[in-house]
C-alpha positions in Angstrom: 21.3 21.7 -48.0 22.7 25.3 -47.9 21.7 27.3 -51.1 23.4 30.1 -53.1 22.1 33.6 -54.1 20.3 32.7 -58.1 20.0 29.0 -56.9 16.5 27.8 -57.7 15.2 24.8 -55.7 12.3 23.0 -54.8 10.6 20.3 -52.5 8.1 17.6 -53.4 4.7 18.0 -50.8 1.4 16.4 -51.6 2.8 15.5 -55.3 3.3 19.0 -56.0 6.2 20.6 -57.2 6.9 24.3 -54.7 9.3 25.7 -56.5 11.7 28.8 -55.0 14.5 31.3 -56.1 16.5 32.2 -53.7 17.2 36.0 -54.0 19.0 36.7 -51.1 20.6 35.3 -47.9 20.5 36.6 -44.4 23.6 34.6 -42.8 22.6 36.8 -39.2 19.2 35.2 -39.0 19.3 32.0 -41.0 17.3 33.5 -43.7 16.1 32.9 -47.2 14.7 35.6 -48.9 12.9 33.9 -51.9 10.2 34.4 -54.4 7.8 31.5 -55.2 6.4 29.8 -58.8 2.9 28.4 -58.7 2.8 24.7 -57.1 3.3 22.6 -60.4 2.6 19.1 -61.0 5.6 18.6 -63.4 9.1 20.6 -63.1 9.5 22.8 -65.8 12.7 22.6 -68.5 15.3 25.2 -66.8 15.6 27.3 -69.7 11.8 28.1 -69.3 12.0 29.2 -65.9 11.9 32.6 -67.0 8.6 32.2 -68.7 6.6 31.0 -65.4 4.5 33.4 -63.4 5.7 34.5 -60.2 3.0 33.5 -57.7 4.7 35.9 -54.9 7.5 38.2 -55.3 9.2 37.9 -51.7 8.9 35.6 -48.8 11.1 35.5 -45.7 11.5 31.7 -44.6 13.6 29.8 -42.1 16.2 28.3 -44.4 15.6 25.2 -42.6 11.7 25.7 -43.3 11.9 23.9 -46.5 10.8 20.0 -46.8 13.8 18.7 -48.6 14.6 20.7 -50.5 16.7 19.7 -54.0 18.7 22.4 -56.0 17.1 22.5 -59.5 18.7 25.3 -61.6 21.3 28.4 -60.8 20.0 31.5 -62.2 21.1 35.2 -62.2 19.1 37.6 -60.0 17.8 40.1 -62.2 16.3 43.1 -61.2 13.0 42.4 -61.7 13.3 39.3 -59.2 14.1 42.0 -56.8 11.0 44.2 -56.8 9.3 42.2 -54.0 12.4 42.1 -52.2 13.0 45.9 -52.5 9.7 46.6 -51.5 10.5 44.7 -48.1 14.0 46.7 -47.3 11.9 50.0 -48.2 9.1 49.1 -45.4 11.6 47.5 -42.6 14.9 49.3 -43.3 16.1 52.8 -42.3 16.5 54.9 -45.3 20.3 54.9 -44.6 20.8 51.0 -45.3 18.3 51.6 -48.3 20.6 54.2 -50.2 23.9 52.5 -49.5 22.3 49.1 -50.8 21.2 51.1 -54.1 25.1 52.5 -54.3 26.2 49.1 -53.9 24.4 48.0 -56.9 25.1 51.1 -58.9 29.1 50.4 -57.9 28.6 47.0 -59.5 26.9 48.8 -62.6 29.9 50.7 -63.2 32.7 47.7 -62.6 30.3 45.9 -65.6 30.3 49.1 -67.7 34.2 49.2 -67.3 34.7 45.8 -68.8 32.4 46.3 -71.6 29.3 44.0 -70.1 26.6 46.5 -70.7 23.8 44.0 -70.2 24.7 43.1 -66.6 25.5 47.1 -66.1 22.3 47.8 -67.2 20.7 44.9 -64.6 22.4 46.5 -61.9 21.7 50.1 -62.3 17.9 49.0 -63.0 18.4 47.2 -59.2 19.4 50.5 -58.2 16.7 52.7 -59.2 14.1 50.4 -58.2 14.9 50.4 -54.6 15.7 54.1 -54.8 13.9 55.8 -57.2 15.4 59.1 -56.5 18.7 57.8 -57.9 18.7 59.6 -61.3 22.4 58.8 -61.7 21.9 54.9 -61.8 19.0 55.9 -64.6 21.3 58.0 -66.6 24.4 54.8 -66.2 21.5 52.7 -67.5 20.7 55.2 -70.5 24.3 55.4 -71.7 24.5 51.6 -71.4 21.5 51.8 -73.9 23.7 54.4 -76.2 26.8 52.2 -76.0 24.5 49.2 -77.3 22.9 51.6 -79.8 19.1 51.3 -78.1 18.8 54.8 -78.7 14.7 55.2 -78.6 15.1 52.8 -75.1 17.9 55.3 -74.0 15.7 58.2 -74.6 12.8 56.7 -72.3 15.6 56.2 -69.4 16.5 59.9 -69.7 12.9 61.3 -69.6 12.8 58.6 -66.4 16.1 61.0 -64.9 14.3 64.4 -65.8 11.3 63.3 -63.9 13.6 63.2 -60.6 16.2 65.8 -61.6 14.7 68.2 -64.2 16.6 70.8 -66.0 19.3 68.4 -66.3 22.2 69.6 -68.9 23.2 65.9 -69.1 20.4 64.3 -70.0 18.5 66.8 -72.3 21.5 67.0 -74.2 22.1 62.8 -74.2 18.2 63.1 -75.4 19.4 65.2 -78.4 22.1 63.2 -79.3 19.9 59.9 -79.6 17.9 61.4 -81.5 20.5 62.6 -83.9 21.5 59.1 -83.9 17.7 58.1 -85.0 18.1 60.9 -87.8 15.3 63.1 -86.2 16.7 66.2 -87.0 13.7 68.2 -85.6 13.7 66.2 -82.5 17.5 66.9 -81.8 17.1 70.6 -83.0 14.5 71.2 -80.1 16.7 69.5 -77.6 19.5 71.4 -78.4 18.0 74.6 -78.5 16.9 73.7 -74.8 20.1 73.0 -73.9 21.1 76.0 -74.8 18.8 77.6 -73.0 19.8 75.8 -69.5 23.3 76.8 -70.1 24.0 79.2 -72.8 27.8 78.3 -72.3 27.9 74.6 -73.5 29.6 74.8 -76.8 28.6 71.2 -77.3 25.2 72.4 -77.8 26.1 74.6 -80.3 28.0 72.4 -82.1 25.2 69.5 -82.1 22.3 72.2 -82.8 24.2 72.9 -85.9 24.1 69.1 -86.9 20.6 68.9 -85.8 19.9 71.7 -88.4 22.0 70.5 -91.5 19.9 66.9 -90.6 16.5 68.5 -90.4 17.2 70.9 -93.1 15.8 73.9 -91.1 17.2 77.5 -91.2 
């Protein structure tokens, strides 16, 4: 039986259910890249799959190497599902392939952002950043999606991750300040906009937002 990426399937062997999630199909090498769950006595409810412990995050197996596999459910392949597969790519592929794959995730994230599907975009940007941790643009865009969803504190955390890769980024520092404004934390917003003015004294928006932060904090 042929499966597609995102399919969850199982084999019954020695009265145990061996459950797998298909992450990627390598057609050239007839290989399924899967994650596996612990062997089970009883199949779970499909809605409970995300609560199951993962046994192994990545195994490459010949697509014909499963014992009478049966489709169980269809699921989205999330960034968290791919952490083992991404490590496999970093260990086995050249850097150009890794970067190109991360850029594919990034492009899909942009497409989802354009149609306001922010949660799907967040997951694609997460994949790009997980695969290639120097990809600060992906984490910036993930933060902007979180801002669009009103998740200001989460967005700040992402911008701080971005700054570890790309220090003194006016974009990230300014956006942190904007998030603090949204959180009604005038004092921290003020600190941020003072920082962005030091980075770029010609950035007019920093002066405008600094004024808002000062008014909010009551500082002089």
